[in-house]
Structure formats: C-alpha cells, structure tokens
N, C-alpha and C positions, 0 to 999 in steps of 0.2 A: 595218546589216542586222537590224532589228528581227524577233525571233522566227525567226530562221534558227539552224540548229544547225552543228555541226563538219562532220556529214554532208552537208548541203547544200552547203558549202563544196567538197567533194570532187565534186559533180555538175556538173562543168564540162567543156563541149566546147569543144575548140582545133580549128580549122580556118583554111583558107586564106581569104583576102578574096574578095568578089565585088563586082561593080559597084554593086549593090544596098546594099553595106555603106558604100560612100564617104560619104554625108552623117553617118552614124551614127559613123564612124571621126572624120570631122572635127570633129564636136561635142564627141567625148571628148577630141581633142586641144585643142582651143580651151578646154574646161573646166580642162583641166592646164596651160595656159598655153604650149602646143607650139605650133610652126609647122606650117601645113598645106601651105604650098607645095611642091609636088612629089610629094604624097601620090598623086594621080589616076594620075599617070605610072608610079609603083610599086606601085600597089594590088596587082598579083598577088603581088608579094612581100611582103605584110604576111600576119600572122597575127592571128586574134584569139580571144578566150576569151568565151564566153558560159554564162549561167546562166539557165535556164529561159527561153530566148528573149532575154534581155538582154545586150547586150555589156559587159563587165565589164573587160576589158583588150585591149590591141593593142600592136604591135610590127612595125616595117617592117624590109625590109633593101633596101638599093640595091647592085646590083652593078656595079663599076667595073673592068674588067680582072682582075687579080689580086688585088683587093682589093675591101672592100666597106664599106659605112657602115650601121651599125645606127642606128636612128633611130626616132623616135616612139612610145618605149615610155611608155607610160600606163595607170593602172590606176585604176579609180572608186575614190574615196576610201573608201567602205564595205567595198572589197575589199583595201586595203593592207594588207601583213602576211601575206597568204594566200599568198604563195609563186607566184601568177601570174606576175609581172614575171619571175621566175627561169625559170620553166617555159618562157615564150615567148621570152626570150633564149636559152635552152639549144637550144631547138628552131631558132631562125634561127642560130645559131653551128654546129648539126650542120649544116644546109642549106647554110651557108658552105664547110663542111669539104668535103660532099660535091662542090661546085661547084669543089673544088680551090683555094680563096680562100686565100691567104698571111696575110694581115692586115686584121683588122677594125677599122675607125675609129669614133668617136662624138664627139658634141660635147654638152656639156651645161651648164647654168647652175646646177643645182639638185641634181644626184646624183654629184658628184665622189667622194663618200665611199662609195658603194654599189657602184661598178663595179670598184674593186679587188678586191673580194672574187671577182669573177668572172674575173678574171686580167687586166683593163684596167688600163695605166698612162699617167700624164700624159704627154705629148709636147709639142713646140712644132708651131705651125701649119706651119713650114717642113719638118716631118720628113713630112708628109703628101703622098701621090703626087698629081701634078698632075691625074690622072683624078678622082680624089676632090676635090680642091679645086676641080672645075670644076661639081660637083654644086650645086643650086640651095640645099641645106642650108648648105653652106659660103660660096656667093657671096652670097645675099640672106636666108635665113631665119633663121638664129642669129646673135647679135651676136658681135662680135669680141672681146668678153670672155668668151665659152664657153670652157669647158675642152675641149681635145681629148685623147682617149685612144685607145689602140690595142692589141689584144691579136693576138699573132701565133699563129696555129693551128698544131698539130703537123702535121707531115709523116705522109703515110701509108706 
C-alpha cells in the first residue's frame, strides 16, 4: 500500500455482502488460494471490509444447526497484519453467538498457527457434527489434509 498512512488503514468499512459482491469475493478467495465452492449459497452470511471502495478482506459463516463453519477468511496481501482478519472473525463469532451456535468449526491448510490465538483447537474430522461434515467445504472444496479446528462458544 504505497503512500498509505496508519490513519488510512483505520478507515475501513465492514458490511454484509450483497449479490454484486460475489465476483469480487470469489476473485479475492482465488488469489488467496481458497475454494469458492458454496460461497454463492452462503453469501448473505459473508462480511467484507472495504477501503475507499476496494474490497480488502472477507470472512464467511455457514450455519449448520447448532454449529457453524467459519470459512473463506482472506485478506489482500497489502492489508495482512492490519488486524482485519481478526476483526471480521470476531464479528462472525459474535453473530454465531447471537444465533445460539454452540461450536464453530473451520478447515485450514495454511493458518493452523493463527487460529489458536482466537480460541480454536485442532480436532479430528470424526469429531465434526454430521451437518457440518455435509457442507461443500468439507465434502469437496478442502483437501483431506486440511487441519480441522473448533471453538466452543460460551453459553449466554
């Protein structure tokens, strides 16, 4: 981000995704090496961060009964380290909590060292509820070698 100041980095708008955002979200995910399968279906549960009209980060949430799947967390390279991923993840976890979700799961091939800071722990695929296991992300999009993680949300 040549020429940007620290103040510029704070001027980010976070909002829910809408239909017109789909191509941009898919492009960001593809540039980040993440799958796009199932994104359109869950688009209303995606959050994105924008700076001066440019999408710079995204995070999705799939709802599966009492569980949820955090997916598609991606940040443009020039915005990595800015805290945007954490901000979007925190908002998605708050949303899950508001919806009385008990456990949030995720699959990762590159960020297994990042998510423990946010309370996620590694688990086996066999520990994932059937509803989450049936998601496109589990069935098709992520390789079997992906690390599975879970965070149990506090009761209200």
